[in-house]
C-alpha positions in Angstrom: -43.5 19.1 -164.5 -42.2 16.4 -166.6 -42.7 12.7 -165.6 -39.8 10.7 -164.3 -38.0 8.6 -166.9 -36.8 5.2 -165.8 -33.1 4.8 -165.8 -31.9 2.7 -168.7 -28.6 1.0 -169.1 -27.6 3.3 -172.0 -28.6 6.4 -170.0 -26.4 5.5 -167.0 -23.4 4.4 -169.1 -23.8 7.3 -171.5 -23.9 9.9 -168.7 -20.7 8.5 -167.2 -19.0 8.2 -170.5 -19.7 11.8 -171.5 -18.4 12.9 -168.2 -15.2 10.9 -168.7 -14.8 12.2 -172.3 -14.8 15.7 -170.9 -12.5 14.7 -168.1 -10.0 12.7 -170.2 -10.4 14.7 -173.5 -7.1 15.3 -175.2 -5.2 12.8 -173.1 -3.9 9.3 -173.9 -6.8 7.8 -171.9 -9.5 9.4 -174.0 -10.2 6.1 -175.9 -10.9 4.3 -172.6 -13.9 6.4 -171.7 -16.5 3.8 -172.7 -15.0 0.8 -170.9 -14.2 2.9 -167.8 -17.8 4.2 -167.8 -19.1 0.6 -167.9 -16.8 -0.4 -165.1 -17.9 2.6 -162.9 -21.6 1.9 -163.5 -21.1 -1.8 -162.7 -19.3 -1.1 -159.4 -21.7 1.6 -158.3 -24.8 -0.5 -159.2 -23.4 -3.6 -157.6 -22.6 -1.8 -154.3 -26.1 -0.1 -154.2 -28.0 -3.3 -155.0 -26.0 -5.4 -152.5 -26.4 -2.9 -149.7 -30.2 -2.4 -150.3 -30.8 -6.1 -150.8 -28.9 -7.0 -147.6 -30.7 -4.4 -145.6 -34.0 -5.7 -146.7 -33.5 -9.5 -146.9 -31.5 -10.0 -143.7 -34.3 -8.9 -141.3 -36.9 -10.8 -143.4 -34.7 -13.9 -143.3 -34.2 -13.7 -139.5 -37.9 -13.4 -139.0 -38.6 -16.4 -141.3 -36.0 -18.6 -139.6 -37.2 -17.6 -136.1 -40.8 -18.7 -137.1 -39.5 -22.1 -138.1 -37.7 -22.5 -134.8 -34.3 -23.4 -136.3 -31.3 -23.7 -134.1 -28.5 -21.2 -134.2 -26.1 -23.5 -136.0 -28.8 -24.1 -138.7 -29.4 -20.3 -139.2 -25.7 -19.4 -139.9 -25.3 -21.3 -143.2 -28.8 -20.3 -144.4 -28.0 -16.6 -143.8 -24.8 -17.2 -145.7 -26.8 -18.6 -148.6 -29.0 -15.6 -148.7 -26.0 -13.3 -148.8 -24.7 -15.3 -151.8 -28.0 -14.9 -153.6 -27.9 -11.1 -153.0 -24.4 -11.0 -154.4 -25.5 -13.0 -157.4 -28.5 -10.8 -158.1 -26.4 -7.6 -157.6 -23.9 -8.9 -160.2 -26.6 -9.7 -162.7 -28.3 -6.3 -162.3 -25.0 -4.4 -162.4 -24.0 -6.4 -165.5 -27.1 -5.3 -167.3 -27.1 -1.7 -166.3 -23.5 -1.4 -167.3 -24.5 -2.0 -170.9 -23.5 -5.6 -171.3 -27.0 -6.7 -172.0 -30.5 -6.6 -170.5 -31.2 -8.0 -167.1 -32.5 -11.4 -168.2 -29.6 -11.9 -170.6 -27.1 -10.9 -167.8 -28.8 -13.3 -165.4 -28.7 -16.1 -167.8 -25.1 -15.4 -168.8 -23.9 -15.3 -165.2 -25.9 -18.4 -164.3 -24.6 -20.4 -167.2 -21.1 -19.4 -166.5 -21.5 -20.2 -162.8 -23.2 -23.5 -163.5 -20.4 -24.5 -165.9 -17.7 -23.6 -163.5 -19.4 -25.3 -160.6 -20.2 -28.4 -162.6 -16.6 -29.1 -163.5 -14.7 -27.7 -160.6 -16.9 -28.2 -157.6 -18.6 -31.5 -157.9 -17.6 -32.7 -154.4 -18.5 -29.3 -152.9 -22.0 -29.5 -154.4 -22.4 -33.0 -153.2 -21.4 -32.0 -149.7 -23.6 -28.9 -149.9 -26.7 -30.9 -150.8 -25.9 -33.4 -148.1 -25.6 -30.4 -145.6 -29.1 -29.2 -146.6 -30.5 -32.7 -146.0 -28.8 -32.7 -142.5 -30.5 -29.4 -141.7 -33.9 -30.6 -142.9 -33.9 -34.2 -141.8 -32.0 -33.5 -138.5 -30.4 -36.9 -138.0 -28.2 -35.3 -135.4 -27.6 -31.9 -133.7 -24.6 -30.1 -132.2 -23.7 -31.9 -128.9 -25.0 -35.3 -130.0 -22.9 -38.4 -129.7 -22.8 -40.1 -133.1 -21.1 -43.2 -134.6 -20.4 -44.0 -138.2 -18.0 -46.3 -140.2 -16.0 -47.3 -137.1 -15.8 -43.7 -135.8 -17.5 -42.0 -132.9 -17.6 -38.7 -131.2 -19.5 -35.5 -130.2 -20.7 -33.2 -132.9 -19.2 -29.7 -132.4 -20.2 -27.9 -135.6 -22.4 -28.4 -138.7 -21.9 -26.3 -141.8 -23.2 -26.7 -145.3 -20.0 -28.5 -146.5 -18.5 -30.3 -143.5 -19.3 -31.3 -139.9 -16.8 -31.3 -137.1 -16.8 -34.2 -134.6 -14.6 -34.3 -131.4 -13.6 -38.0 -130.7 -13.4 -39.4 -127.2 -9.7 -39.2 -127.5 -10.0 -35.4 -128.0 -9.2 -35.5 -131.7 -11.1 -33.2 -134.1 -12.5 -34.9 -137.2 -13.6 -32.7 -140.1 -16.1 -35.0 -141.9 -17.6 -34.2 -145.4 -21.4 -34.1 -145.1 -21.8 -36.5 -147.9 -20.0 -39.1 -145.8 -22.6 -38.7 -143.0 -25.5 -39.0 -145.4 -24.3 -41.8 -147.7 -23.6 -44.1 -144.8 -25.5 -45.4 -141.8 -25.3 -43.0 -138.8 -25.9 -44.2 -135.3 -27.3 -41.5 -132.9 -27.7 -43.2 -129.5 -28.9 -40.0 -127.9 -31.5 -39.0 -130.4 -34.3 -40.2 -128.1 -35.1 -39.5 -124.5 -34.1 -43.1 -123.4 -31.3 -45.5 -124.2 -31.1 -49.2 -123.6 -27.8 -50.7 -122.4 -27.0 -54.4 -122.8 -24.3 -56.3 -121.0 -23.6 -60.1 -120.9 -22.6 -61.5 -117.6 -20.9 -65.0 -117.8 -21.5 -67.4 -114.9 -20.3 -71.0 -114.5 -22.3 -74.0 -115.5 -22.5 -75.1 -111.9 -23.8 -71.7 -110.6 -27.5 -71.0 -109.9 -29.0 -69.2 -112.9 -32.0 -67.9 -110.9 -29.8 -66.6 -108.1 -27.5 -64.8 -110.6 -30.6 -63.3 -112.4 -32.0 -62.0 -109.1 -28.6 -60.3 -108.3 -28.5 -58.6 -111.7 -32.1 -57.3 -111.4 -31.6 -56.2 -107.8 -28.4 -54.2 -108.7 -30.2 -52.6 -111.6 -33.1 -51.5 -109.3 -30.7 -50.2 -106.7 -28.9 -47.9 -109.2 -30.4 -44.3 -109.2 -29.7 -43.7 -112.9 -31.3 -46.9 -114.2 -35.0 -46.6 -115.0 -37.7 -48.7 -113.4 -40.0 -48.2 -116.4 -39.1 -49.9 -118.7 -38.0 -52.3 -116.1 -34.7 -54.2 -116.2 -34.7 -57.6 -117.7 -32.3 -60.6 -118.0 -32.2 -63.2 -120.7 -30.1 -66.4 -121.1 -28.6 -65.7 -124.5 -25.5 -67.9 -124.7 -24.1 -71.3 -123.8 -20.4 -70.9 -124.4 -17.6 -73.3 -123.9 -16.7 -72.1 -120.4 -19.7 -70.0 -119.2 -23.5 -69.4 -119.4 -24.2 -65.9 -120.8 -26.9 -63.8 -119.1 -27.7 -60.7 -121.0 -28.9 -57.7 -118.8 -31.0 -55.1 -120.5 -31.4 -51.8 -118.7 -32.6 -48.2 -119.6 -31.2 -44.8 -118.8 -32.9 -41.4 -119.3 -31.5 -38.3 -121.1 -28.5 -40.3 -122.3 -25.1 -39.0 -123.2 -21.8 -40.6 -123.8 -20.6 -39.8 -120.2 -23.9 -41.2 -118.7 -23.6 -44.3 -120.8 -20.0 -45.2 -119.8 -20.4 -44.2 -116.1 -23.7 -45.9 -115.5 -22.6 -49.2 -117.2 -19.3 -49.2 -115.3 -20.9 -48.7 -112.0 -23.6 -51.2 -112.7 -21.2 -53.9 -113.9 -18.9 -53.3 -110.9 -21.8 -53.7 -108.4 -22.9 -56.9 -110.0 -19.4 -58.3 -110.0 -19.1 -57.5 -106.3 -22.4 -59.2 -105.5 -21.3 -62.3 -107.5 -18.1 -62.5 -105.4 -20.1 -62.2 -102.2 -22.5 -64.9 -103.2 -19.8 -67.2 -104.5 -20.8 -67.0 -108.2 -17.9 -67.4 -110.5 -17.2 -65.5 -113.6 -15.2 -68.1 -115.5 -12.5 -67.5 -118.1 -11.5 -69.8 -120.9 -9.1 -72.6 -120.0 -7.0 -74.8 -122.4 -5.4 -78.1 -121.6 -2.4 -79.1 -123.7 -1.5 -82.8 -124.2 0.5 -85.1 -126.5 4.0 -86.5 -126.9 7.0 -84.3 -127.5 9.7 -85.7 -129.7 13.2 -84.4 -129.3 15.6 -84.0 -132.3 18.9 -82.5 -132.9 21.9 -81.9 -130.5 19.8 -81.9 -127.3 18.3 -85.3 -128.2 21.8 -86.7 -128.8 23.1 -85.4 -125.5 20.2 -86.9 -123.6 20.8 -90.2 -125.4 24.5 -90.2 -124.4 23.5 -89.4 -120.8 21.3 -92.5 -120.7 24.3 -94.7 -121.4 
C-alpha cells in the first residue's frame, strides 16, 4: 500500500485544471481552464478551512472567555474578532493552495495589503477599535452604568469594539466613538458600592448655625436610604453676600442615577420643611437701587411747562 502524499498547491490546481480541460475542450472557454481551476480551488479551500476553523475555535473561545468571567457584552466583539481571524487565515491558505504562492507568501501578501488599506482608509476605525479593547480590559464602565463626560451624561446601553451607545436622561440615544471615551476624563458615579452626595443649604446671618446643623443631621439620619456609616456631616463652607453656606455630606449605597436624584430631592425637601417649622430662613439675594434720574427730551420739556 502506497503512503499518502500530501496535497500540494500544484496537485489540487492541476487536477481541477485537467478536469476543466476535458470539460471545456474544443469550446471558446478552453483557454480559461487554468484561471477557473484556481478560482474553484480557492473557493473550495476557503469554505472548508472556514467551516473547520469555526467549528474548532468557537467552542475553545467560549470556554476561554467563560474561564475569565467576562460579561456577555464583552464576549460578543471578541467572538467577532475570532471569526475575522478565521476568515483571514482561510483566505491566506486558500490563496496558497490555489497556486498563487506558498502559504507564508500568501499570508504576507494578504497582511501587507490589509495593513496598507487599513492604514490609509481606516485610521479612525483602528483608533476606536483599540480604545474599545482598552474599555474591555480596563473596565472603566459597564452596561447599565451612569457615566458623565465632556458635558454629557447618560446610561450605557451597549459597548462594541468601535462605539458605545449611551441613553441620556432626556431619552436621547448617543452613539459615542470609543476613542472619545478613552481620550477624555470619564466620571462613573456608580463604579463603587457607595456614593457621597453634597448639598449646600444657605441660612441667614442672624440664624443659629448649630440649630441648622442639627436639623440637617437629624433629617439625614431619619432618611432610610442615607447611610449611617459613613455618618452624615455638615461643614460651614461659604460666607456669601446674603447667606451662610452649610454643606451637607451624606452617603447612599448601591447608587444609581434614579437613587441619586430621588434621595437628594427627598432629603432637601425634608430639611426645607424643618427650616420653615423652626423659623430658619433660606435667604435670596436682594439688590437696592439708588441715585438720581435725570429727564431729557420731550417728557422733560412737558414737565417743565407743567411747573409754570
